[in-house]
N, C-alpha and C positions, 0 to 999 in steps of 0.2 A: 398298301400291304393289307389293310383291313378287307378291302374288296377282293383281293386275291385269296385270302384264307376263307372268306365267306363263300366265294365261288366254288372252292374245293369242297367245303362243307355241304353246299347245296347239291353239288353233283353226287356226293356219296349218300346224302339224305334221299335224293330221288332214286338212286340206283338200289340202295340196300335198306334204307330207313335208318334213322339215327340210332335206335337201340342196337341193331345188328352191326352197324358200322363201328360203334364204340366197343362192342364185345370183341369184334375181330381185331381192331387196333390194339386192344389191351392184351391180346395173346402174343403179339409180335415181340420177340426178344429185344432187349435194350429200351425200346419205346415203352411198352407195357402201359400200365395205368398212368404213368407220369405224363405221357403224351395224350392218351385217350380221354382223360378227364377234362383238361382245359379245352381240347378240341371239341369234345361233346358239348361244352358250355358256350362255345363260340356262336356267333350269330347264324352261321350257316346251318348248324345242327339244332340249336335252340333247346337243348335239354336243360332242365333245372339242375341245381347242384345235387340234389338227392338222386335224381335219375342218372346223372352222369356217374356219380359214385356207385350206385347199384349195378349198372351195366358193366362198368370197368372192373369192379370187384368180382362180378360173376365171371367175366371172360378170363381175367388173369388167374382166378382161382380154379377154373375148370381144367386148365392145362397142368396144374400142379401134380395131381395123382399120376398122370401119364408120364410127366418128367421124372418123378421119383422112381418109376419102374424102369424106364427105358433110356433116360438121358445118359447116365454114366456107362451103361453097357454099350450104347451106340458109340460113345467117345472111345471106349476101349477097343471096339471093333475097328474103328477108323485107324487107331494107332497101330494095328496089325497089318494094315494094307500098305503097299508101296506108294500109292498115289496120295493118300491122306494121312500117312503116318505122322508127319510133322504137325499137322493140324490137330490130330487126336491127342498127341503128347502135350502139345502147347495148351490145349483146353484143360486137360486133366491137371496139368501142373498149376495152372491159374486157380482152379477150384480147390486143389489140395492145399495150396498156400493160404487161401482164404479160410479154410477149415481149421487151420492149426490153432488159431486163437480161441477156438471153441472146444478144442479137445481137452481131455482131463490132464491136470497136472498129476503128481503122484497119487495113486489110488488111495482113497479114504474109505472108511467103513460105510457101507451103503445099506439103507433099510428099504427093502422093497415095499411098495404099496400097491395093492391090487386095483386094477381098473376092470370093471365088467365081471365081478365075481372072483373066483379063484383061478381063473385062467392065467397061468404064468406067462403065456405068450405076450400078454399086455401088462406085465408087471412094470411099474415105474419106479426107478431108483433115483436117488439124489443126483447121480451123474446124468441120468436121462433128463431130469428137470432142468439141470444147468444147461445141457445141450439144446433142449427145446427152447428155453428162454433165449439162448444165444442166437439160435436160428431165427426166432421171431424178431429179436432186436435187429439182427442183420438185415432182414427183409424190410423191417419197418422204416428204416432210414431211406428217404426217397432220393437217393443219389445214383449216379450211373453204376451199373454192374452190382447192385445190391437188391435186385428185385426177385421175382418168383423163379425165374430161370436159374439164376446163380444160387439163390437160396436152396432150391431143390437139389442142385448138384452138390452143394456143401453138405446138406442133410444126408444125402445118399452116402457120401464119403465117411461121414461120422457114424453111419450104421446104427442108428438108434431105433430102427424099425419103421415100417411104412406109416402106421397110424400116428405115431408120435412125431414123425417128420412132417406129416401132412398138417397136424395141429399147429406145429410151430410155424410152418410156411404160411398157412392161411391166416393165423392170428397176426403175424407181422404184416401180411398184405392188407388186412383190414385197417391197421394203423396207418400204413403208408398211403392208402387210398383216402383215408380221412384227412391226413395232413395236406395232401395235394388238393383235395376238394376245398378245404378251409382256406388255403393260400389263394386259390383261384377265385373263390367267392369274395374274399377280402379285397382283392385287387381286380374285381370283375371288369372295371373300366379298361383294364390292360390285358384282357384275356387273349387277345390276338397276339400280343407280344410274348405272353407267357407260353402260348402254344408254339410260337416260332422259336423261342428260346429252348424249349425242350427238344424240338426237332433238330436244331443246330447242335445241341449237346449230344444227341444220339448219333448224328453224322460224324462229329468229331471223335466220339468214342469208337465208332467203327473204324475210322481211319487210323486211330491210335493202335487198335488191336491188330490191324493189318500190318502196320509197321513193326509192331512187337513180334508178330508171327514171322515176318521176313527175316528178322535178325535173331530169332530164337534158335538156341542149340540145346537139345535135350541132354541132360546129364545121365550118367550111368545110374545114379541113385534114383533119379526120376523114373528111368526105365524099369528098375526093380520094383518100385512102388506101384507102377502101372501094372506090372505082371502080377503082383500080390493081389491087387484089386480085382483082376480078372478071375482069380480063384475064389473070390468071395462075393461076387455080384449077387448071387442067389440068396445071400443072408438077409437082405432087406425084406422084412415081413410086413 
């Protein structure tokens, strides 16, 4: 198994170079930095822990601003097509459910604090701080379906604004990358098995989602929520 993983690493290293290979791997949904970091530290790639962390963090963070702008609108567009309607509604429903725990309970008095002068566009309320922290914590936990892709979708649904969402997602991503790097370094003698484990988990998650999609039946309430979100996609600043 070590030789197999090393041969794949050598092939990617020769074709792309280790830095670019890790950056590209970290952009892939579900896998993200969870797979890219241990793979980057494997024998075939030969990156140091700091290098693997840096390249994986860079790649997985670069995709965040794009996702915050287009991910949910694309999902909503899919839900309006005949061919991909079920997929779009399924994805939105999954992300909306994950966002519920981060939404406000009953409104409390909020004191705005200004960021960047007196520009109210970037005012930060207690509610915003709570949601930003929730998004960061959500992304920081290195488990399946809690990475940058899901975190960006959740932040978009929460509608806390582009800059605040981006800060929450990237902060959480930095923590997640640090945790994965530390675990891989502490168990560096087993880096091949760590890489394989993350790969198997990613495959199982994909299979699980496919099964869930097959049996999924959108509810009327979900259809209404999806339609409401269509009308407010442009509110993300």
